[in-house]
C-alpha positions in Angstrom: 129.1 27.6 54.6 130.4 25.5 57.4 128.6 22.2 56.6 128.5 20.8 60.1 128.1 23.4 62.8 130.6 22.0 65.2 132.8 25.1 65.3 130.2 27.3 67.0 127.7 26.6 69.8 124.7 27.3 67.6 123.9 25.5 64.4 122.8 27.9 61.6 119.5 27.2 59.9 118.5 28.6 56.5 114.8 28.6 55.6 113.5 28.3 52.0 109.7 28.9 51.8 107.5 31.3 49.7 105.2 32.2 52.7 106.6 35.2 54.7 104.4 34.4 57.7 105.7 30.8 57.9 109.3 31.9 57.6 108.7 34.4 60.4 107.1 31.9 62.7 109.7 29.3 62.0 112.5 31.8 62.6 111.0 32.7 66.0 110.7 29.0 66.9 114.3 28.2 65.9 115.9 31.4 67.4 114.3 30.5 70.7 116.4 27.3 70.9 119.8 27.5 72.7 121.6 25.4 70.1 120.0 26.8 66.9 119.9 30.1 65.1 118.6 31.5 61.8 121.3 32.5 59.3 119.1 33.4 56.4 116.0 32.9 54.4 114.7 32.8 50.8 111.4 32.7 49.0 112.5 30.9 45.9 115.3 28.7 44.3 117.4 31.5 42.7 117.6 33.5 46.0 118.4 30.4 48.0 121.2 29.4 45.6 122.6 32.9 45.9 122.4 33.3 49.7 123.1 29.8 51.1 126.8 29.6 50.2 127.5 32.8 52.1 125.3 32.1 55.1 127.5 29.6 57.0 124.5 27.2 56.7 124.4 24.0 58.6 120.9 22.9 57.7 118.5 24.1 55.0 114.8 23.8 55.6 113.1 23.5 52.2 109.5 23.6 51.2 108.6 21.7 48.0 106.0 24.1 46.6 108.3 26.8 45.4 107.7 29.1 42.4 109.7 28.1 39.3 112.2 25.4 39.9 110.6 23.5 42.8 111.9 22.4 46.1 113.0 18.9 44.8 115.1 20.6 42.2 116.7 22.8 44.8 117.5 19.8 47.0 119.2 18.0 44.1 121.3 21.1 43.3 122.3 21.7 47.0 123.1 18.0 47.6 125.3 18.0 44.5 127.1 21.2 45.3 127.3 20.9 49.1 127.1 17.2 50.0 127.8 17.9 53.7 124.8 20.3 54.0 121.9 18.8 55.9 118.6 19.3 54.2 115.2 19.0 55.9 111.9 19.2 54.0 109.0 20.9 55.6 106.0 20.6 53.4 102.2 20.3 53.0 102.7 17.6 50.5 101.8 14.1 51.7 105.0 12.3 52.8 103.6 9.0 51.5 104.1 10.4 48.0 107.0 12.8 48.4 109.2 11.8 51.3 111.0 9.0 49.4 111.5 11.3 46.4 112.9 14.0 48.7 115.3 11.5 50.3 116.5 10.3 46.9 117.1 13.9 45.9 119.4 14.4 48.9 117.3 15.5 51.8 118.0 14.0 55.2 114.5 14.4 56.6 110.8 15.1 55.9 108.3 16.8 58.1 104.7 17.6 57.3 103.7 21.2 58.1 100.9 20.2 60.3 103.3 18.6 62.8 103.8 20.3 66.2 106.8 22.6 66.6 108.6 20.1 68.8 108.8 17.7 65.9 110.3 20.3 63.7 113.0 21.1 66.2 113.7 17.4 66.9 114.0 16.8 63.1 116.5 19.6 62.7 118.7 18.2 65.4 118.5 14.7 64.0 119.6 15.7 60.5 122.4 17.8 61.9 123.7 14.6 63.5 123.7 12.9 60.1 120.5 10.9 60.9 117.4 10.4 58.8 114.1 11.8 60.1 110.7 10.7 58.8 107.5 9.9 60.7 107.2 6.5 62.3 104.6 5.5 59.7 107.0 6.5 56.9 109.9 4.7 58.4 107.9 1.5 58.7 106.8 1.9 55.1 110.4 2.3 53.9 111.6 -0.7 55.9 108.9 -2.9 54.5 109.8 -1.7 51.0 113.4 -2.7 51.6 112.3 -6.1 52.9 110.5 -6.9 49.6 113.5 -5.8 47.4 112.6 -2.2 46.8 109.3 -2.8 45.1 106.5 -0.4 45.6 104.1 -1.1 48.4 101.4 0.6 46.4 101.8 -1.1 43.0 98.2 -0.1 42.2 99.2 3.6 42.4 100.4 4.3 38.9 101.3 7.9 40.1 104.6 6.5 41.3 105.7 6.0 37.7 105.8 9.8 37.2 109.0 11.7 37.3 109.3 14.5 39.9 108.4 17.2 37.4 105.5 15.1 36.0 104.1 14.6 39.5 104.4 18.3 40.2 102.4 19.1 37.0 99.9 16.4 37.7 99.3 17.9 41.2 98.8 21.4 39.7 96.3 20.0 37.2 94.4 18.5 40.1 94.4 22.0 41.8 92.6 23.4 38.7 95.5 25.1 36.9 95.5 25.2 33.1 98.5 24.6 30.9 99.4 28.3 30.7 99.0 28.8 34.4 101.3 25.9 35.1 103.9 27.1 32.6 103.9 30.5 34.3 104.1 29.1 37.8 107.0 26.6 37.0 108.7 29.0 34.6 108.4 26.6 31.7 107.2 27.0 28.1 103.7 26.0 27.3 105.1 23.5 24.8 107.1 21.9 27.6 104.1 21.6 29.9 102.1 20.1 27.0 104.8 17.5 26.5 104.8 16.6 30.2 101.0 16.3 30.0 101.3 13.8 27.2 104.0 11.8 29.1 101.7 11.7 32.1 98.8 10.5 30.0 100.9 7.8 28.5 102.3 6.6 31.9 98.9 6.6 33.5 97.1 5.0 30.5 94.9 8.1 30.1 93.3 8.7 26.8 91.9 12.2 26.9 92.6 15.6 28.5 89.3 15.5 30.4 90.2 12.1 31.9 93.6 13.5 32.9 91.9 16.4 34.7 89.4 14.1 36.4 92.1 11.7 37.7 94.3 14.5 38.8 91.4 16.1 40.7 90.5 12.8 42.3 94.1 12.1 43.3 94.6 15.5 44.8 91.4 15.5 46.8 
């Protein structure tokens, strides 16, 4: 791993996403650029952690919705082990909820998957230069939050009280997954998922399992 990409003309980009078609399309987009090239790809966290150190990676593009240990966990690990590595999130998840969490985890930028390809390429170049990339709307939100001393701009949204793992489970509940399905998807024990469900209920002042499901569905809609 080079960590900065100044030694060669092209900066090396590593893609972590569990959708092969998206990885293929993103690779074609990036390889078309004169200053960028793909140096590897992975569908999950273990494969990414195995390949990235040997791929001369300058920037890792990470999806949050990965099987097992999710994208946020991968970002934390990469940032801890390779602090010079630029990390850009490319995700379907709403940046209003996840962008700040991703930046705290160690990412340098956040792009929604519905953005046009030019935005993705621009974001890659920005994080390679050590800059932060988020949408104009998100940048304005973060600046306003700083102006009021770091307090939440959405104090009424109790979801912000949830940890990264709890939010991940809350989101999956809203998508209709049961406890056993969530445990399998996140490679956790059923007891661990049940414990997280209880913590979520406590933090959101939810009394029953049915109310938890109803609020999760409404929030995810």
